[in-house]
C-alpha positions, 0 to 999 in steps of 0.5 A: 494447532501450532499455527493457532497457537502462534497467533497473537490476540492483540496483532490479530485485533490491529489486523482487524482494525486495519482490515475493518478500514480497507473494507470500508474505504478500499485502502489504508493497509500498508498506510495503517499497518506498518505504523501501528506494528512500529509505534504500538508495538515497537517492531523494527522498522524493517520486519514492520515492513517486510511483514506488511509486505506480505501481508498486503500480497495476500489481501491484495491477491484476493482483491484482484481476484473480485476484480478480475472476475468483475472485469474491472482490471485493465491489464494493459496499465498493469503490465506497464506498472510492473515493468517499471516497478519490478526492476525498481524493486530488485535495485532497492533491494539490492541497495539495501542489502548492503546495509545493516537493515535490522540495525537503528540507523536503517530502521531510522531512514525507513521510518523517516520515509514511512512517515513522508509516505504518510504525509503524502498519503493524507494529501492525496486523500484530502485534495485529490479532486482539486488537484485533478482539476488542476492538472486535468488541463497540463495532462489533457494534450499527452499521447497515448505513447507518454501516458504508456512511458509515465505509467512505467515511470510511475511504476518505477517511483511506487516500486522504490517508495513501497519496498522501502516503507511499504506504503503508496501503491494505493492512494498515490498510485490511484491519484497518478492513473486518474490524471493519465487515464481520465476516461478509464471508469473509477472501477478500472483505476481501482482494479488495476491498482491493485492488481498491480500491487500483487507483484510489487509487494510480492517481490518486495516482500520476497527480498526483505524475507531473503534479508530476514525481515520477515516475522511469519507469526506475527504475519499470521496473527495479522491475517487471522484478524484482517480476513474477517475485519474486511469482510465486515467492513465491506458489508458496513460501506454502504452504510458509512458515507465515504465523505466521513471515513476518509478525513478520519483516516487523513487526519490519522495519517497526519499525525501518525507521519508526523510522529514518525518524521519528528 
């Protein structure tokens, strides 16, 4: 009963809305949840990022279970990504902890990084196919060993960006993996990216918890709304064309990202 009494209907509705989009498009969790918390509800960026990281860890764990049962996770790719992301996350947390994470300056920096990441995510949604076509000849000559090293480097970059902004593991991670593993099925690329997001967001979330930037009642409300939202969104995904949803999501990210940057 105490848990139920801590649920805020507005936060739960926001969780449902984001869960609905995640269920339909497979992405948009951090890209929408964190800016909604910052811009709509006035949550401090550090608290929004920290809470969203635990939110992502919970939702991506469920996604990983489903993909694992469907054999659409390449654990070799997951290990390579984590080899770069986990150490990078720990280093980033160590640097962040030296600053007043609840201060206005830190909040402004986090908001700026978040805005830039949202704009990059929007670009990856709109131009992914064209970018992959242009880069395909360049990447065709890389060896398996080079692909492995670049995967680890990708994990390290994602570790830094996700720890600061909670955004990037989805759209940007999938785009790079499509370049590095062109022969892998799309389902495997997505499943591997989701599986890697679990240790990344969990480690980053624990770090933010240690720094005191987690709002647990807020997290409970978001999960209470997002779980049914994801279920409904997954059901509707076969009825609403992806070609319609992605441009809408991309335009939304451009508007929100621009608002955060400026």
